[in-house]
C-alpha positions as CSV (number, residue, x, y, z in Angstrom):
1,M,0.9,-76.2,-185.9
2,K,-1.7,-74.3,-187.9
3,I,-1.1,-70.8,-189.2
4,V,-3.9,-68.8,-190.8
5,A,-3.1,-65.7,-192.8
6,V,-6.0,-63.2,-193.4
7,N,-5.2,-61.0,-196.4
8,G,-7.0,-57.7,-196.3
9,S,-5.8,-56.4,-199.7
10,H,-8.6,-55.1,-202.1
11,K,-6.6,-56.8,-204.9
12,G,-6.9,-60.2,-203.2
13,R,-4.4,-62.8,-204.4
14,A,-3.2,-60.5,-207.2
15,G,-1.6,-57.8,-205.1
16,N,1.7,-57.0,-203.4
17,T,0.3,-58.2,-200.0
18,A,-0.5,-61.7,-201.4
19,V,3.1,-62.0,-202.7
20,M,4.4,-61.5,-199.2
21,V,1.8,-63.8,-197.6
22,D,2.5,-66.6,-200.1
23,A,6.3,-66.4,-199.4
24,F,5.7,-66.4,-195.6
25,L,3.3,-69.4,-195.7
26,K,5.7,-71.3,-198.0
27,G,8.4,-71.0,-195.4
28,A,5.9,-72.1,-192.6
29,R,5.0,-75.2,-194.6
30,L,8.7,-76.1,-195.0
31,A,8.9,-76.1,-191.2
32,G,5.9,-78.5,-191.1
33,A,3.1,-76.1,-190.4
34,E,-0.4,-76.4,-191.8
35,T,-1.4,-73.1,-193.5
36,A,-4.3,-71.3,-194.9
37,H,-4.4,-68.1,-196.9
38,I,-7.7,-66.3,-196.7
39,A,-8.2,-63.4,-199.2
40,L,-11.0,-61.2,-197.9
41,A,-11.5,-59.8,-201.5
42,E,-13.0,-63.2,-202.3
43,K,-15.3,-63.2,-199.3
44,E,-18.5,-61.6,-198.3
45,I,-17.9,-60.1,-194.9
46,G,-20.5,-57.6,-193.6
47,Y,-19.9,-54.8,-191.1
48,C,-20.4,-55.6,-187.4
49,R,-23.7,-54.2,-186.2
50,A,-22.5,-53.9,-182.6
51,C,-25.8,-55.6,-181.6
52,K,-23.9,-57.9,-179.3
53,A,-26.3,-60.8,-180.0
54,C,-23.2,-63.0,-180.3
55,W,-22.7,-62.4,-176.6
56,F,-26.2,-62.5,-175.1
57,A,-28.9,-63.7,-177.6
58,T,-27.0,-66.4,-179.6
59,P,-23.7,-66.8,-177.7
60,G,-20.8,-67.5,-180.1
61,Q,-22.9,-67.1,-183.2
62,C,-23.3,-63.9,-185.3
63,V,-26.7,-62.8,-186.6
64,L,-25.1,-62.0,-189.9
65,R,-25.0,-64.9,-192.4
66,D,-21.9,-64.5,-194.5
67,D,-18.5,-66.0,-195.0
68,M,-17.3,-65.1,-191.5
69,A,-19.0,-68.4,-190.5
70,E,-16.4,-70.4,-192.4
71,I,-13.4,-68.3,-191.2
72,A,-14.0,-68.2,-187.5
73,P,-13.6,-72.0,-187.0
74,L,-10.2,-71.8,-188.9
75,L,-9.0,-69.1,-186.5
76,K,-10.1,-71.1,-183.4
77,S,-8.0,-74.0,-184.5
78,A,-4.9,-72.0,-185.4
79,A,-1.9,-71.3,-183.2
80,V,-0.8,-68.3,-185.2
81,W,-3.0,-65.6,-186.7
82,V,-1.3,-63.5,-189.4
83,W,-3.0,-60.2,-190.4
84,A,-1.8,-59.0,-193.8
85,T,-2.6,-55.6,-195.3
86,P,-1.4,-52.9,-197.7
87,L,-1.0,-49.5,-195.9
88,Y,-3.9,-47.2,-196.8
89,F,-3.9,-43.7,-195.3
90,D,-1.4,-44.7,-192.7
91,N,-3.5,-47.6,-191.4
92,L,-5.0,-51.1,-192.1
93,S,-7.2,-51.6,-195.1
94,S,-10.9,-51.2,-194.7
95,R,-11.5,-54.8,-195.6
96,L,-9.2,-56.0,-192.8
97,K,-10.7,-53.6,-190.3
98,A,-14.3,-54.8,-191.1
99,F,-13.1,-58.4,-190.6
100,L,-11.4,-57.6,-187.3
101,D,-14.5,-55.9,-185.9
102,R,-16.4,-59.2,-186.5
103,L,-14.0,-61.0,-184.2
104,M,-16.3,-59.9,-181.4
105,V,-18.0,-63.2,-181.9
106,L,-14.9,-64.9,-180.5
107,A,-14.7,-62.8,-177.3
108,S,-16.6,-62.9,-174.1
109,P,-18.7,-60.0,-172.6
110,R,-16.9,-60.6,-169.3
111,W,-13.9,-58.5,-168.4
112,T,-10.7,-59.2,-166.6
113,K,-7.6,-57.1,-165.8
114,D,-4.3,-57.9,-167.6
115,D,-0.9,-58.0,-166.0
116,H,-0.7,-54.2,-166.3
117,G,-4.0,-53.6,-164.5
118,E,-5.9,-52.7,-167.7
119,C,-9.4,-54.1,-168.4
120,R,-9.9,-56.3,-171.4
121,H,-12.5,-58.9,-172.6
122,L,-11.9,-62.5,-171.9
123,T,-11.3,-64.8,-174.9
124,A,-12.4,-68.4,-175.3
125,G,-9.5,-70.8,-175.2
126,P,-5.8,-70.0,-175.2
127,P,-4.8,-66.8,-177.0
128,P,-3.2,-67.1,-180.4
129,K,0.2,-65.8,-181.4
130,L,0.0,-62.8,-183.7
131,A,2.0,-61.6,-186.7
132,L,1.5,-58.7,-189.1
133,I,2.5,-58.4,-192.7
134,A,2.2,-55.1,-194.5
135,N,3.6,-53.1,-197.4
136,C,3.4,-49.5,-198.6
137,G,4.3,-47.5,-201.6
138,Y,6.5,-45.1,-199.8
139,P,10.2,-45.7,-199.3
140,E,10.4,-45.0,-195.6
141,R,9.7,-47.7,-192.9
142,S,8.4,-45.0,-190.6
143,H,5.0,-45.2,-192.3
144,F,4.4,-48.4,-190.4
145,Q,4.5,-46.8,-187.0
146,V,0.7,-46.5,-186.6
147,I,-0.1,-50.2,-187.4
148,S,2.9,-51.4,-185.3
149,H,1.5,-49.6,-182.3
150,W,-2.0,-50.8,-183.1
151,L,-0.7,-54.4,-183.2
152,E,0.8,-54.0,-179.7
153,R,-2.6,-52.8,-178.4
154,H,-4.5,-55.4,-180.3
155,A,-2.4,-58.2,-178.9
156,R,-2.8,-56.8,-175.4
157,N,-6.5,-56.8,-175.7
158,L,-6.5,-60.4,-176.9
159,G,-4.0,-61.5,-174.2
160,A,-1.8,-62.6,-177.1
161,E,1.9,-62.4,-178.0
162,V,3.3,-60.7,-181.1
163,V,5.7,-63.1,-182.8
164,G,6.6,-61.1,-185.9
165,E,6.2,-57.9,-187.8
166,I,7.1,-58.0,-191.5
167,Y,7.0,-54.8,-193.4
168,A,8.0,-53.8,-196.9
169,S,8.4,-50.2,-197.9
170,E,8.9,-49.7,-201.6
171,G,6.2,-52.3,-201.8
172,A,5.3,-51.5,-205.4
173,L,8.4,-53.4,-206.5
174,L,6.9,-56.7,-205.3
175,T,4.9,-57.0,-208.5
176,S,7.1,-55.0,-210.8
177,P,7.6,-56.5,-214.2
178,A,11.1,-55.0,-214.6
179,D,13.6,-57.7,-215.3
180,E,16.4,-55.9,-213.4
181,L,14.3,-55.9,-210.2
182,R,13.4,-59.6,-210.2
183,P,16.6,-60.8,-208.4
184,V,16.1,-58.1,-205.7
185,V,12.5,-59.1,-205.1
186,A,13.4,-62.8,-205.2
187,D,16.0,-62.2,-202.5
188,R,13.5,-60.4,-200.3
189,L,10.8,-63.0,-200.7
190,Q,13.4,-65.6,-199.6
191,V,13.9,-63.6,-196.4
192,I,10.2,-63.5,-195.9
193,E,10.1,-67.2,-196.5
194,T,12.8,-67.6,-193.8
195,A,10.7,-65.6,-191.4
196,G,7.7,-67.9,-192.0
197,R,9.9,-70.9,-191.4
198,E,11.3,-69.4,-188.2
199,I,7.9,-68.6,-186.7
200,A,6.5,-72.0,-187.5
201,A,9.6,-73.7,-185.9
202,G,10.2,-71.4,-182.9
203,L,7.5,-68.7,-182.8
204,A,10.1,-65.9,-183.3
205,I,12.0,-64.2,-186.1
206,S,15.7,-64.2,-185.6
207,A,17.7,-60.9,-185.3
208,E,19.5,-61.7,-188.5
209,T,16.2,-62.1,-190.4
210,R,14.7,-59.0,-188.9
211,E,17.8,-57.0,-190.0
212,L,17.4,-58.3,-193.6
213,L,13.7,-57.5,-193.6
214,A,14.4,-53.9,-192.6
215,R,16.6,-53.2,-195.6
216,P,15.2,-51.3,-198.6
217,F,14.8,-53.1,-201.9
218,I,16.8,-50.3,-203.7
219,P,18.2,-46.9,-202.6
220,A,15.3,-44.5,-201.7
221,E,16.3,-41.9,-204.2
222,A,16.4,-44.4,-207.1
223,Y,13.0,-45.6,-206.0
224,I,11.5,-42.1,-205.8
225,R,12.8,-41.3,-209.3
226,G,11.2,-44.4,-210.7
227,V,7.9,-43.7,-209.1
228,E,7.8,-40.1,-210.3
229,S,8.6,-41.3,-213.8
230,H,5.9,-43.9,-213.7
231,I,3.3,-41.4,-212.4
232,A,4.3,-38.8,-215.0
233,A,3.8,-41.4,-217.8
234,L,0.3,-42.3,-216.4
235,L,-0.7,-38.7,-216.2
236,E,0.4,-38.0,-219.7
237,K,-1.9,-40.8,-220.9
238,A,-4.8,-39.6,-218.9
239,P,-7.7,-37.9,-220.8
């Protein structure tokens, strides 16, 4: 099985999102999967022009000449697509959204109706399984409601199945240098690694692992106090 994770963080491999992706893919490899971690911050991905040349003029080939040409074949050969993003203004990062728009090249101009009687575009080949990894700076998991609903609609349009949603509120702690937080973060990364192993082995995250993923790193009030203190210190240094 091949699993391809596309990381839409503007910080690339240096951000909180990459920490989660690396742990997930480590677990997948332990279960025997072949993996790839694509950091969009390292790539040149232009905006879709909506010209639809990839459908009618040059079927299956985009008129834009950029790094999308090397990523599309990886996706075609993968059984699981993992979209990874920090939460920005309650939604996906702009890098990831621009990339997703370019996936038009993998679709067909022809329509069909899904099992619910709703029209969607055909896709070439069997649909992939989908997973979403995201983190946010706020302490509440409710901030992921928009992207969770989006994932459901996205999967339906692809005729795909969602096999995992991995969210981390209090996401700033993932790269915190504080010594006292390292065991807490290490424990959570172990859980994310387990999720990767479970998806690679059985295309599902167990109920036990989902419950562990839903827990906060630290109590919300302690996290809020720490963030407020950090921001106050930064503002004090500002010119």
